[in-house]
Residue, then its C-alpha position, 0 to 999 in steps of 0.5 A: m427039366p423038358l418043356s412041353s405045353g402046360t408044363i408050369i414055372d414060376g407060375f407061368r403054364l407054358v401054352d405053346i411055341l412061337y420061335r425056335g432058335g439056334m439060340a433059345t427058345v420062345w414060348r407063349v406063356e400066361h400066369a394067374d396073376v398078369h393079364i397082359p399077353l407074355v412069352m417066356k425065352v429059354p435059351r438052347l443049352e444044348y447048342g454045341d455048348d457054346p458058353t457065349a450063349i449062355v453068357g449073351f443070356e446072361v446079360e439080357q437077363m442083367v439089361m432088361p430090368a434096367l429098360s423101360g418104355a414104349h420101345v422095349p418089351r417090358f419085362m417080367a420075371a427071370g429064371d436063374f441057371t441053378a432052375v431054368p433059366y428064363i425071361v418073361m416079357e410082354f408079347i409084342e403083337g405087332p409083326s417083325l421088321r423081318e417080314r418087309l425084306e420080302k418087298v424089297p425095295l421100298p418106296v422112300a415114304e415107306v424107309t423113311m416112316l419106318g427110319v424115323k420110327l427105328a431111329t426114334a426108338l433106339h434114341h429112347v434106349h440110348r438115353q437109357h444108357v444101352i447099346h444093343l449093339d444087334v439091330k437088325p430086322s429080326s430083332v425089331l417088332f412093330r406095337p398094333s400103335g407103330e411104335a418100333v420096339f427092339i429086342d433081343y439085347g443077348l449083345a447089348h452093352h450097358n453103360h453103368m453095369p458088367d460087359l460079360l462079353a467083354e470080359q470073358f470073350r476076345l472074338p467080334m461079336g454081332t451079325g455080319p451084315y450090319i456088325s460095325p467096323e469099331q465093333l471087329r477092334n472089340i470096342r462095344n461101348d460106342a451107341r454110333s454102333d448101333l447108327f452103322a447098323l441102322g444106315v446098313t436097315l435102310y440100305l436093305l430097306a431102301t436097294g433090295e441089296r445089303p451094302f457088305g453083302n452076307p460075309s460068312s468070314l472075319t476076312a470079309l468081314r474086314r474088308r468095311l474098315y477100308r471098303q465103303p459101300p455102292p452107293p445107293r444112286l449106284l443101285k437106282p439111278d433116280f434114288p434121292p441125293w438127300l436119302q442118300e446122304i443120310i444112309l451113308h452117313c450112318l456108313e461112314v467107316d470111322p464112327e467119328r464122320r457119322f451121326s452123333t445121334a440116333a434122334q439126329v438121325a430121325f429130325d433129318l428124315q423128317q426134314p429132307e428138304q432141308v438136309p445137307l447135301t455132301e458130296r456122300a449124296m453126289r456118288t454114283s459109283g465106287v471108291r477108287f481103287s487108290k482112296t481103297a488101298r490107302r485104307w486098307l493100309q491104315s486098317l492093318g496098323a489101326a489101334p482099338r480108340a477108346s470111345h466115349s460113353v452114350a451118355n456122354h456121346l447124347a451130352s455131346a451133341p445136343i438138338v438144340m431149339v430157339a424160338v424166334d418173334v421174327i415181329a420188328e418191335m421184337g429188335a433187343l430180345s433178338e439180339a439176346l437170343r442170338r448172343a443166348v444161342r452164340r453161347i451155348l454153341i461154342s459150349e456144344p460144338d457138336a450140337r443142332l439148331s432148328c430154328i423155329s417160329v409160329l405164324k400164328t392162326s385163327r382158331v375157328a377163321i379160315d386164314s388167309n395166306v397171304d399179306a394185303e400185299g400179296r405175299n406167302l406169309h410162311v415164306q415171309r416169315l422164313v426168309e425173316l427167320k433166315h435174316w434173323a440167323r445169318p448173324l451167326s454165322i453156324e455151319s448151314q450143316r447146323m441148322t434149319f428153319h422151320v415156321l409152325e402155323a397154330p393158333d397155340p404158339a407154345t403147344a406147337l413150341i412143346g410138340y415139335a419139342q417133343t416130335n424132334h428129340v429137342d433137349h434143349i430149348i431157347v425162348g424170348a421173355r416179352a416184358s410183364s405187364a398185368l394182362r400176361r400175368f393173367l393169361g400166362s405166357v408163352s414162354s411160362r407154358v414151355v417151361a411148365e411142360a416142355p420135356c427138355t432143359v428150357t433156357v428163357v431170354r429177356a430183354p435186357a435192360t443193361a448190356a447183360v442179358k439176364e436168364t433163369r434156366a428150368v431142367f425137366t427130365 
């Protein structure tokens, strides 16, 4: 069916063409019963009769209705191949990330801000059991309100749906500069593939160069199975070590050596001063030839490994937050909190622990930031928090420490959990009293309003710790 402005398809009137690509044409459309801006994506079936374009469009028609939230376009309707194949979705009116490439390299603050938005959006997509598998600047739009939105799900994998592309094709599928090593081995169910592409994107935004160039052959693509990219500090000597650590952590060849989840990437980008620096952060030159040769030999005989599902990755690498009141009278409760934290971290070896203490401030009056002896209260609380955590004997790269200053501790804790995609909160509860029952406690508010699992710990009357759990999704 020839399409032109004014054509009506299932009640949608084509207005004008917004984009004409090799695989599809995107039209701006209107509908009498829909009062938000809309676009219609129509595949170009005559384009070389490429069967992957047809199957990819079927994948997108299947995956998009299963997605929701601010980080994906709102799905409206789809048309079948028996008539006119199309997908109608919400029109995202903000710019594309691709437009930022005209100004690379970008300032570190801007790269960090964009990285947090991209990692946050990826985390929300992954939580809906979808791996994008084609993360790149042209696949990202921004809402006027600032949220990153991922589009183009033609190569995506849904953990609970048939993988049509894997069933019909054996060649690796992705975009050359961004495709992950495991995708080259035809592994499509590992969410950390998107973290590799995120690392490529951050590298490009921060340095102005693609870490693996722009390969045009399978041989050139396979080099990333054994070659590490030049460290950003080789290209820019003043590059921050903490940002190089995060980017190269995303770009590890072995997915087991990458971040476990996109939420962890967003978390580190928001706490640069607490990013644990490894040898990755210190690199200023390429990897020695002997090491590259060893990796090349290993890659020759490497067989595809079974991968965890999206849900397993998210479940096995949670962000755990413990709220600690570090005053002297709370010794028994502090020890009970430590025992609870130990149990959870033993059962979740890939978990990240965020230790939080709230420095309560006045709602109206201006508080002094020093005590009677002239010591900075924020620094003092931070030292006490680290002292509380020392008996846990947890590796430093798994822990961060934060002192929040707020008049309402419960609101501060809940806000931190929401912003940092916390999966599990451990919070102490003081002994009950008539006043606390009347006013409400911090722990009860956290249980009622937190967006995740909450474990409430009380100081034990006996040797056993009494816990109650409430799970919120």
